[in-house]
N, C-alpha and C positions, 0 to 999 in steps of 0.2 A: 505492499501500500504506501501512494508514495502522500508526503505531509509537508506542506512549511511549517519553517520558523520565525510567526511575527515574533520581532521586539520590536516596543513601543518604550521609546526613550522619553522624558517627560522630567519638567519640573516637579521635586518632590511636594509641594503644597497639593500642586494635583493627584495623588495616589488616591483616595478615599471616594473623589470623583471618576476615578478608574474605577481604580475597584467597584463599586455600586454598579455601571453601565454593563462592565462586565457581568456581574453577574444578573443582572438584569436583561442580557445579550441571551444567558444560558451558560455562560462561559464560567468553572467551578472547577476549573482540573488547568492551574498556569504556576508559575515564578516570579516572583520577587528577587532584583536584586541592587541595592543599594548605587548609587555610584556618581562619579564627580564629572563635570563637565570644561574643561579646562577651555578658555578664552580671554580674543583680548580684552580690553577693560570696558569698550564699547558697551558691551554680552551682562558685563558683572553690575550690579545696582549697591548692594550693600557695600561699606567701608571695609570689611572685611571678604568678602570677596575680590575686591580689587586688592585688595593685597594679596591675596593666595592667588589670584587668578585663578579659581575653580567658584563650580556654585551646584550646588546639591541637587542632584539628579535622580532617577529611580529609573529602572530599566521592566518589562516585564515581556516574558518572554512563556508566546502559548506555541501550542504543536495542534494543526489546523489545516484544512483542505485550501487550494489560495481560493476556492471562489468565498468560501466560507472567511477567508483573511480579509478580499476586496469591501465585502457588506462592511463586519466589522470596523475595516478600517475608512468606512467612510461615517459612519455610525460616532467613531470617534472624534474623526476631524469634527461633525454637528455640533458635539456637544463640546467640543474644547477648544472652538474659533479662537478665541484669538489667547488662547496661551503658546509657548513651546513645546512642541510634540514632534518627535521624529519616529514613521511610521520607516520598519525596515519589512521585505519579506526573501524567504529565503528556501528553494530548494529541498530538502529534506529526504534521505532513506537510512529508513530505519534499519542498523543490525540485527 
C-alpha cells in the first residue's frame, strides 16, 4: 500500500487549533515533534527570538493517501489562512 507522509510545520501557538482540526477531520493517529525555525531577523518577533535567531515551531506528521492529504491541507490552510504554516507531502513505502 502506497502512503504519503504529510509534514505540517507551524508556529507553536497554533498547536491546539491544529489538534482540534485534525481530530474533527477524523485523524486520530499522528505524531508531534517540537522544533525551531531558524531565520533572518525579519521573521522573528520577540527580542529573545531576534537574539537567538530562532522561533518555536511544531511539526505534525501523518501517514495517509495523497488524495486525503490534499483535502486535509486545504482544510488546514482555510483554518489557519493568516498564520505561518508549511505543508509537505512525500511518497512513502512501508517496509
